[in-house]
C-alpha positions, 0 to 999 in steps of 0.5 A, a space after each residue: 224114657 225106656 228105649 224098648 218101644 224105639 227098638 221094636 219100631 226100628 226092628 219092624 222098620 228095618 224088616 219093612 225096608 228090606 221088602 222094598 224092591 227097586 231096580 238096581 238098589 236095595 235100601 238098608 236101614 241103619 240106626 242107633 239108640 242111646 239114652 241120656 239127658 241132653 241140654 237144650 240151648 237156643 232151640 237145639 240139643 247139645 252135650 255128651 249124650 247127643 254126641 254119643 247118639 250121633 257117633 253110634 249112628 255114624 258107626 252103624 253099618 247097613 242093616 245094623 242097630 247099635 245101642 249104647 251100654 246105657 240103652 242096653 241096660 234098659 232093654 229086654 236083652 234076654 229076647 235079643 241077639 247081642 254082640 259087644 262092639 268096642 268103639 272110640 269116637 270123638 266127644 264120647 266117653 272113653 269107656 263107651 261100649 256099643 252093642 249090635 242088637 237083633 232078633 234071634 235067629 
């Protein structure tokens, strides 16, 4: 499935989380998007694509949305501010490239 609706929802949610005002606390939303074909095994999902999604999320900083190169290829990147970010993580392909995506401006 195309990741554009997921990205649109994340950008909206991140903006809404930024509006939350709590005493001595500023919540932040970090997220990742990857597309692939995980395998279902005993009611759980496993495989390289699951690892990629998890490692992208672990690598994201506060307020950051990281997407895999595969996901970026399916997004309307002309409408996005995109910054390349190399990463190496256990259980992921050696050539994995991640991108920080945001709205321009």
